[in-house]
C-alpha positions in Angstrom: -5.0 -21.8 8.6 -6.5 -18.9 6.6 -8.6 -19.7 3.6 -8.2 -17.9 0.3 -10.6 -15.0 0.0 -12.5 -14.2 -3.2 -10.9 -11.9 -5.8 -11.5 -8.2 -5.4 -13.3 -6.4 -8.2 -11.4 -4.5 -11.0 -13.4 -1.6 -12.2 -12.9 1.2 -14.8 -12.9 4.6 -13.1 -13.1 7.7 -15.3 -12.7 11.1 -13.7 -11.2 12.7 -16.8 -13.2 12.0 -20.0 -10.3 13.2 -22.2 -7.9 10.7 -20.7 -10.4 7.9 -20.4 -10.8 5.2 -17.8 -8.2 3.8 -15.4 -8.7 0.1 -14.3 -8.7 0.2 -10.5 -8.4 -2.9 -8.3 -10.7 -2.4 -5.2 -8.3 -3.8 -2.6 -10.1 -2.0 0.2 -12.7 -4.8 0.0 -10.2 -7.3 1.5 -11.1 -8.6 5.0 -9.3 -6.1 7.1 -9.8 -3.3 4.6 -6.6 -3.2 2.6 -4.3 -4.9 0.1 -2.0 -5.8 3.0 -4.3 -8.7 3.8 -2.6 -10.4 0.9 0.9 -10.1 2.0 0.1 -10.7 5.7 -1.5 -14.1 4.9 1.2 -15.1 2.4 4.2 -14.2 4.6 2.7 -15.9 7.6 1.7 -19.0 5.7 5.1 -19.4 4.1 6.8 -19.0 7.4 4.4 -21.6 9.0 5.1 -24.1 6.2 8.9 -23.6 6.7 8.6 -24.4 10.4 9.5 -20.8 11.4 6.1 -20.3 13.1 4.0 -22.4 15.4 0.7 -21.8 17.2 1.2 -19.4 20.1 4.3 -17.7 18.7 4.7 -14.0 18.6 4.9 -12.0 15.3 6.3 -8.5 15.1 6.3 -5.9 12.4 7.1 -2.2 11.9 4.2 -0.6 10.0 2.5 2.8 9.8 -0.8 1.1 9.9 -2.3 -1.2 7.2 0.2 -4.0 7.4 -0.1 -4.1 11.1 -3.9 -4.2 10.9 -3.7 -7.0 8.4 -1.2 -9.0 10.4 -3.3 -8.5 13.6 -6.3 -10.1 11.8 -4.2 -12.9 10.3 -2.6 -13.7 13.6 -5.9 -13.8 15.3 -7.1 -16.4 12.7 -3.9 -18.5 13.1 -3.6 -18.5 16.9 -0.5 -16.2 16.9 0.3 -13.2 19.1 1.0 -10.0 17.3 3.0 -6.9 18.4 2.9 -3.8 16.1 5.5 -1.1 16.2 4.0 2.1 14.7 5.0 5.8 14.5 3.7 8.0 17.3 2.1 10.1 14.5 -0.1 7.2 13.2 -3.8 7.9 13.6 -5.6 6.6 16.7 -8.0 4.7 14.4 -5.2 2.4 13.2 -4.1 1.6 16.8 -7.7 0.8 17.7 -8.1 -1.5 14.8 -5.0 -3.4 15.6 -6.0 -3.8 19.2 -9.6 -4.9 18.2 -8.0 -7.9 16.5 -6.0 -8.7 19.7 -2.7 -7.1 18.6 -0.5 -5.1 20.9 0.5 -1.6 19.8 3.8 0.0 20.7 4.3 3.6 19.5 7.8 4.9 18.7 8.9 8.5 18.4 10.5 9.5 15.1 10.1 8.2 11.5 9.8 4.7 10.0 13.5 4.1 10.3 13.3 4.5 14.1 10.1 2.3 14.2 11.9 -0.4 12.1 14.9 -0.4 14.4 12.8 -0.7 17.5 10.8 -3.6 16.1 13.9 -5.5 15.0 15.5 -5.0 18.4 12.4 -6.3 20.2 12.3 -9.3 17.8 16.0 -10.2 18.6 15.7 -9.7 22.3 12.5 -11.7 22.7 13.0 -14.3 19.9 9.9 -13.1 18.1 9.2 -13.8 14.4 9.7 -10.6 12.3 7.8 -10.6 9.0 10.2 -7.9 7.7 7.9 -6.5 5.1 10.5 -4.1 3.7 12.8 -6.9 2.6 10.8 -10.1 2.6 10.4 -11.4 -1.0 7.2 -13.2 0.1 5.7 -9.7 0.2 6.1 -9.1 -3.6 5.4 -12.8 -4.3 1.9 -12.5 -2.8 1.0 -10.0 -5.6 2.9 -11.9 -8.2 1.1 -15.1 -7.5 -2.4 -13.8 -6.6 -3.2 -10.2 -7.3 -1.5 -10.0 -10.7 -3.2 -13.1 -12.2 -6.5 -12.0 -10.8 -6.2 -8.7 -12.7 -5.2 -10.4 -15.9 -8.2 -12.7 -15.6 -10.4 -9.6 -15.1 -9.0 -7.6 -18.1 -11.1 -8.3 -21.2 -7.9 -8.3 -23.3 -5.9 -10.3 -20.8 -3.0 -7.8 -20.8 -1.8 -4.6 -19.1 0.3 -1.8 -20.6 1.1 0.2 -17.4 0.8 -0.6 -13.7 0.8 2.2 -11.2 1.4 2.2 -7.4 2.9 4.2 -4.6 5.9 2.7 -3.0 6.0 1.8 0.7 7.6 -1.6 0.7 7.3 -1.7 -3.1 5.7 -5.1 -2.9 2.6 -4.2 -4.8 4.4 -2.5 -7.7 7.2 -5.1 -7.9 4.9 -8.1 -7.7 2.3 -6.8 -10.1 4.9 -5.8 -12.7 6.5 -9.3 -12.4 3.2 -11.0 -12.9 2.3 -9.0 -16.0 5.9 -9.4 -17.4 5.7 -13.2 -17.0 2.4 -13.1 -18.9 4.3 -11.5 -21.8 2.7 -8.1 -21.4 5.1 -5.3 -22.5 4.3 -3.5 -19.2 5.8 -0.3 -17.8 5.8 0.2 -14.0 5.0 3.7 -12.7 6.1 4.5 -9.1 3.9 7.2 -7.6 5.9 9.5 -5.3 4.0 12.1 -3.2 5.9 15.4 -2.7 5.0 18.1 -0.3 3.0 21.1 -1.5 3.3 24.5 0.0 0.0 24.2 1.8 1.5 21.9 4.5 4.4 22.0 7.0 8.0 21.1 6.5 9.3 17.5 6.2 12.6 15.9 5.7 14.5 16.5 2.5 15.1 13.4 0.4 16.4 13.1 -3.1 16.2 16.9 -3.7 12.4 16.9 -3.1 10.4 17.3 0.1 8.7 14.0 0.5 5.1 14.2 1.7 3.9 12.7 4.9 0.3 13.4 4.0 0.0 10.1 2.1 0.5 7.4 4.8 2.3 4.2 3.9 4.3 5.7 1.1 7.9 5.9 2.2 11.1 7.0 0.5 14.6 5.5 0.8 13.6 2.6 3.1 12.6 -0.5 1.2 15.4 -3.0 0.3 12.7 -5.0 -1.6 12.0 -2.1 -4.0 15.6 -1.0 -4.3 16.7 -4.5 -5.3 13.9 -4.9 -7.9 14.6 -1.4 -9.3 18.2 -2.3 -9.9 17.2 -5.3 -11.9 14.3 -3.8 -13.8 14.9 -3.7 -17.6 15.8 -0.2 -19.0 12.8 1.9 -19.8 10.4 -0.2 -17.8 10.2 1.9 -14.7 9.0 5.5 -14.4 8.9 7.5 -11.2 6.2 10.2 -11.1 6.1 13.1 -8.6 2.6 14.0 -7.4 1.8 17.0 -5.3 0.2 15.9 -2.0 -2.7 18.5 -2.6 -3.6 16.6 -5.7 -3.6 13.3 -3.8 -6.1 14.7 -1.2 -8.3 16.3 -3.8 -8.5 13.2 -5.9 -9.2 11.1 -2.8 -12.3 13.4 -2.1 -13.4 13.1 -5.8 -13.2 9.3 -5.5 -15.5 9.5 -2.4 -18.0 11.5 -4.5 -18.0 8.5 -7.0 -18.8 6.1 -4.2 -15.3 4.7 -3.4 -14.6 4.8 0.4 -10.8 5.1 0.0 -7.8 6.6 1.8 -5.2 9.1 0.4 -3.0 6.5 -1.1 -5.8 5.8 -3.6 -5.8 9.5 -4.6 -2.1 9.2 -5.1 -2.3 6.1 -7.2 -5.1 7.6 -9.3 -3.3 10.9 -9.8 -0.2 9.0 -11.0 -2.4 6.8 -13.3 -3.8 9.9 -15.0 -0.2 11.1 -15.6 0.6 7.7 -17.1 -2.4 8.1 -19.4 -1.0 11.5 -20.5 2.4 9.9 -21.2 1.3 6.6 -22.8 -2.0 7.7 -24.5 -5.7 7.4 -24.0 -5.8 3.8 -25.3 -3.1 2.6 -22.9 -4.5 -0.1 -20.5 -3.5 1.5 -17.2 -4.0 -0.5 -13.9 -3.7 0.8 -10.4 -4.8 -0.2 -6.9 -7.1 1.4 -4.4 -5.1 0.1 -1.3 -7.3 0.8 1.7 -10.5 2.1 3.2 -11.3 5.5 4.5 -12.2 4.7 8.2 -8.5 4.6 9.3 -8.1 8.2 8.2 -10.9 10.0 10.1 -8.4 12.0 12.0 -6.2 12.7 9.0 -6.1 16.0 7.1 -8.1 14.6 4.3 -11.2 14.7 6.5 -10.4 18.2 8.0 -13.1 19.9 6.0 -15.7 17.6 7.4 -14.5 17.7 11.0 -14.6 21.5 10.9 -18.2 21.4 9.7 -17.5 23.2 6.4 -19.5 22.1 3.4 -16.8 22.4 0.8 -13.5 20.7 0.4 -11.6 23.2 2.6 
């Protein structure tokens, strides 16, 4: 079985002196390089204890990258086989990382809906165990039981006013909000939604905005886990903030300049956290997550200025 890893740091990051610091959980310091290590370990261990998994079994998941990388690592540690279904647009780096841990990669044409359907069909046909991250309550529970209490123990005041996260499965935002709410914090959840800027190509229309594909892992209209939680969230305790994808990429690069080796989802989260500070005031205790490390994005647009040899941000 996998042993519990040490807590990741929570650090104040201040890019705008007027708005003050945002408390950022450095989840890219987890073993495989992302916050998904938490849900991978928790979902598999819960399934193992329920008798749904045994050594040598095959695990399958649909993931744009980080969850599959985390599951590949966890499966290697637990003596399980892992098959990842990922979009054909996912970066080569992600596929290599999955394979490095012994996982198998199957690329699927289309969006995450097609990837999810292909994974579930394969699981049914081969009697594989599907972790089902978009609907599995153990996903959010991992953050409710571990990440949230860690953050509260690291906050000097022991409380949080606003928690900010992008929504892929929604597990991070749902789980953290629940942990803070249970600790009697009067906490507001802010869902960060990246929308397409005019600098990039066209994407599918959703909910009257063009939803950005430049921030991997943040997916609209797919997570049952998030939709169910959203329907039960108390009135006034959830805000959804639209962030232009160009701001996500620019803030990611600014975070690099401060020594944080993060991916674009961290830029998204920080941008939304700054908007939360504008709405709730400089003194608001705003917490967000830096979900993953930069190395899985070397072929992504966020690195284009460096690949082209230009010295500026491009």
